[in-house]
Every structure is written in structure tokens, then in C-alpha cells.
N, C-alpha and C positions, 0 to 999 in steps of 0.2 A: 317184735311183740313176744312176750313170754307167756305161754299158756298156763304156767304155774300161778300167775297172778289173776287169772280169770276165775271168778266164782259166781257172779250173777250176770245174766244176759237178758237184755231187753229184746223181745221179739214183737215187732209190730205185725198187725194182721194175724195175730196168734190163734184166732178161732176160725180162720179160713182154711181152705183145702191144703195149701202148701204150708202155711204157718203152723198148723196143728202138728204136722209131721216133724217140723223143725223142733217144736216144743218137746215132743216125745223123744226125739233123738238126744237132745240136750239133757233131759231128765234122766234118761237111761245111763248117761255118762256121769251122773252125779252133780250136774250143775244146777244152781237155782235159776228159775226163770220168772221174769216179770213180763206178762203178756199184755199188750195193749189191744183193746177190742172196742168196737162200737156198740156191742151188745152185752150188757151185764148178765143177761140170762144165759148166753152162750158160754161166758166165762164160768158161771156157776155150774153149768152142765159139764164142762170139761174138767173142773175140779172134782165134781162128784164122781166122774168116771175114772179118776186117778187117785183114789184114797191113799195109796201107798206113797204119794208125793205131796201129801198135804202140807208139809213144812218146806217144800221146795218150789211150790207153784203159787203164784198170785197174779191177779189181773187188775188192770186199771182201765177205766172206761174213758175213751177219747172219741167223742162223737164225730168230730171233724178233724182228722189228722193233718189236713192241708193248711190249717191256720198256723201262722208263725206264733210260737210261744206256747202251744198246747203241750209240748213235751218238757217244758221247763219245770222248775221247782222239784217237788217230791217224786215225779215220774223218773227222774234220772238219778235219784239218790242211791248210792251203792252200786251203780251199774258199771261194769268193767268193759262190756262190749255190746254191740247192737247188731241185730239182724233185721233189716228193714224190708219186710215182705209186702206190706200194705201198699196198694195202689188202686186208684179208681179204674174200674173195668166194666164197661157196659156199652152196648151199641145203640141204644135208643136215645139219641141225643138230638137236641134242637140247636145247640150252639157248641160247635166242636172245641173252640178255644177255651170258653168259659167252663165247660162241663168236663172236659177230658184233659186238655193239654196243660192249662195253668194249674189245675188241682194236682196233677202228677208232679209238676215241677215244684210247686209249693210244698207238697208233702215231703219231698226230698230235702228241700232247703230247711224245713221246719225241724226235722230230726237231726240234720247235720249241725245246724246252728245250736241246738240244745246240747248236742254231744260235745261241742267245742267251747262251751262256756268256761270261764275261769273256775278252777277247782274240779272240773270233770275228770273222772277216772277212766273214761272210755279209751281203749287202746286200739280197737279195730271196729270198722263198720263194714258189714257185708250187705250189699244192696241187690235185691232181686230186680234185674232188668228183664230183658226178653229177647228172643231171637228176632222179634219184630224190629229191634233196633239194629239188627245186623243185615237181614236179608233184603235184597232188591227184588221186589215182586214184579217189577215192570220190565225186566230183561231176562233173557234166557242165557244162562252161563254157558261157556264153551264146554265141550266134552271133557270130563275129568276134573272139572272145577270143584274145589272144596272151600266152603266158607270157614273162616277162622276168626278168632277173637280180634283180629286186626281190622276186620271189615265193619263198615257202618252203612246202613241204608242211606241212599242219597236224597231222601225226602226233605225238602226245605220246610222251614217253619211256616212260611207264607202259604204253601200248598196245604200243609196239614191243617192250618187254622181256617182256611178258606171255607165259607159257608156252603160252597158248592161241592166241596170234597165229601166223600163218604165218611161215616163214623169209623169204618175200618182204617181208612187212611189217617184219620185223626188219632186213632189208637196207636198206630205205628209211630206217628210223630210224637205222641205223648211219652212213649217209652224211650225213644231216642233222645229227646231234649231233656227229659228228667235225668237220664243217665249222664248226659253231657254236663248238666248243671252240677251233678255230684263231683265229677272230675274237675270242673272249673273251681268249685268251692275248695277242694283240697289243694289245688294248685295255688289259688290266690290267697286263701286264708291261712294255709299252713297249720292246720290243727295238730293236736298232740296224737291223734289217731291216724292210722292208714286206712285205705279203702280197697275193697275187693268187690267187683261187680260180676254178676252171673247172668247169662243170657240163655235161658232154657226155651225150647220150642214147645210143642204140645205136651201137656202134662196129664197123664192118666194114672189110675190105680185106686186101691182101696182108700176110703176116707177115714180120717181120725178125728174130724171135727163133728159137731152136732149137726145131723141131717135128719130132720123129721120125716121127710118123704122125698120121692123122686123129683118132684117139682123144685125142691130146694137144692138140688145137686149143682155143683159147679158146671160151667158150660162144657168143658172138654169131656168130662165124664157123662154129661147128659147126652151128648152126641154119640158117645160110645155105647151107652145103654140103649139108645134108640135102635141100634143094630140088633141087639138082643130082643127088643120089643117089636121087631118086625117092620121097621121103616122100609119103604120101597118107593123110589129107588134108594140105594145106599148113598150116603153123603160122599162128597169128594173131599179129599184131604187138602187143606190150605197149603200145608208144607208136608214133606215126607218124613220129617224128623220129630222125635218124641223123647220123653224120659218118664220113668216111673216116679211118682211123687215121693216114695220112700228113698229112692236113689238121689233125688234132688235135695231132700233134706240132709242126706249124708254129705252131699257136695257143699251145702251151706255151712254145715258144722265144721267140716274139714277146712273150708276156706277161712273160717273164723280161727281155728286152732293152729294151723300150720304157719309158722313165722314167715316162711319163704313165699307165701301166697300174697303178702302185702303189696299193694300197688298194681295188682294184675286184674285182667279181665278174662273170664273164661266162658266158653260155650259148654253148656252142660247138656249133653245129648247122647243117647244110645247110638252105637254105630250101625244098628239094625234099622232099616227103613220100615215104615208101617203103611198100611192102607186099611180102609174099613172093610174091603173085601177079604183081606187076610183075617181081620177080626171076626168076620162072619164064619169063615172056615174053622177058626179055632173054637168058636162057640158051638158050632154043630158037632165038632169032633168030641168036645169035652163034656157037653151037657145034652142028655137025651131029649129034654124038653125043647131045646133050641132047634132041633131038626124040624119041628112043626112051627116054631115061632119065627125064626130068622128067614127072611126072604130067600127064594131061590133064583130071583131075577138078577143074576150076575154071573160072570164067568168064574167058576170055583177053581180052586187049586193053583192059582197063580201067585207066587210069592211076590211081594211088592218090590218095585225097583224105584230108584230115585234119579232125577235128572242132574242132581248135584250132590256133593258130599257135605257133611257137617262135621267139623273137627271136635268131637267130644272126647277123643282119645287123650288130648293134652290135659284136660281136666282130670280124667281118670288116672293118668300117670302121675301128675304132680300132686294130686290131692288124695291118691290112694283109694279110689272108688271103683267098684265093679258094678257094671250095669246089669240089671235083670233082662231077661228075654221078653219080647212082646207077648208071647204066649203066657208066660207066668203072670204078667201084669193083667192081661185080659181075664184069665181064669180066676185070679184072686179077687178082682173087682166084681166080676159077675156073680161069683159065689157069695160075696159079702152082700151085694144088693138083694139077691134072691133070698138069703137066709135072715137078714137083719133089718132091711130097710123097707121092702115091699109089705 
């Protein structure tokens, strides 16, 4: 793929936490962006907040991106590349298969089939998967073990779809089988574009999308803010790995632009482990008000450790990305919330 021929990029989930940062990264590089969103209002708010990009940014409303055919016709006109961020993500489900797994798979199939239609100019698809499709949460890795992009969680479709399984298990299954569907599509259909998939763990950081209040915050940031807001006891980390949303956007864009990234799968993760105890320490150190707000009901001063490693260095090296520190991420996020969202 030649980056010289990329001029307009379709970003799905463009008004969400990760997608908005991807949009900003692309716009800053001079690319035109067509964002798909389920909310016309959010699209209008994002455009209004970026008047300098009025001629580079447009939005199309797609209320249900999981339906085959919704990306056809004018949505794909003039699109050279796609970054598919959108995916169903919620834990309050009554039917794991119908509400999480099948929608995730269909969403991938929908954008892939639209991008592969005759006459399509799409040269590359970057798909946001998840560390959930990589990690095996039911086993304890041996000492020194590091997850790499070659690893897949062993969850079967049957277990993920089982009504007795938790929605968390269903979510892990939805990410795994949606990503596998993408790789199978490219293998079997042999489209004119190549595929890159990214598997980030927890994502934190300042927001670039419309957030009217704290209750509207994405889940990972909501948990992080709860530390600042005095939650007691502190939450436990599901995984020790994380990435700043701004760095993840850079990973997406570099995965789109670097020809040699085609056909690869990357873990996008900081080499620095995190914990909510560490977040509490940072907040107390950097914000005077946090000394009274953040709970003292934990062992302070302990840097987080991880029972396993996560190979985010390969993505950093091959895509030319430098990861922010957890301290910088926490400080930037908390400062933004305190000054502009509360």
C-alpha cells in the first residue's frame, strides 16, 4: 500500500473515546475524514469544536453498523482506507450471543464486505480488536511469560454464547470471533485491501469526543475517575496492561500508513504496568484537592507489578510509536475532567 494515494479515511465509531482521537490524529496530518456515528448530534458537536477542519471532516449517521449493507453506496464513495473502531460494548445483556457476539461479528463483516465491493478504492483496513482476544484469564502464566500478537484466548464460541456465561466472557468471545471473522474474510475473499488488527488492553486518557457529564464517560475512564472521586475500596485491575488513548490513536494511524504493517496483528500497550493504587498515589501527589478526596484505605507508595508481560514494544518499534507514562496520562485526564467536564 502506498500512503501517497490515501486522501480520505473512513473512521467508524468516530464520535467515541478512541475514534475521536483517531479522527484528530488524521486531521492533524492533513487527511480528510468521513466519520460514521450513531448520533448526528455528536457529529455536529465534533465538527463545531474543530472549525479549522470544516472542509476536511464530515459525518454519516449509521444507527446500526452491524447490519450488512449499511456501509454501501455513498458511505464508501472516495474512501481510500478504513479504520474500524466501532464495536458493541456493554455488560448489561440478557442474550450473550444475540446482543454481543453476533453484532460484533456482523459489524466486521459489514464494513469488510462494503470495502471489498467492485470499484472500491480501499487499500487498507485497520481493525480495533482487543487484548481480550489475546489473554487467557483462566490460567496463571509461568514466571516471565509475555503475551504477544501470536496469542489468542482459548475461549470457545460455545462457551462465550452460553446463556450461563457471564457478559464479560461473552465480551471476550465477541472480540475474538469478530477479529477471526476479519482474518477469515481476507483469506477467503482476497479483497484488494490488506488488514491490520490492533489488540489494546485498558485505555485511559483525556477525551476528544463530546462528553456532557461524568455519567457519559467511557467505562475505563469512569473507573479511573472514581479513584479521584473517593471510591473505597479501590477497584482491582482486570489486567495490568494499559495504553493512553492518544498513543492508541497514533498506533491506528501508523498502522494505516506504514506499508510494511499490512497483514499484521499488533498488541498496543505501554510497557509500564498500572494499578488503581498507583493512580491514587499520582493524584494525591499532583493535585492538592485529591489529598482529601482520594481514599487512604490502601497501601500507598507501591509501584504496580504484573504477573505477566505484554509485548507492546513490537508495535512501538515497527510503527514508530512512543508510549506516554501512566503518570502523564492520569494527570492529563484528571486535569481535563476537573477543569472542563465537572
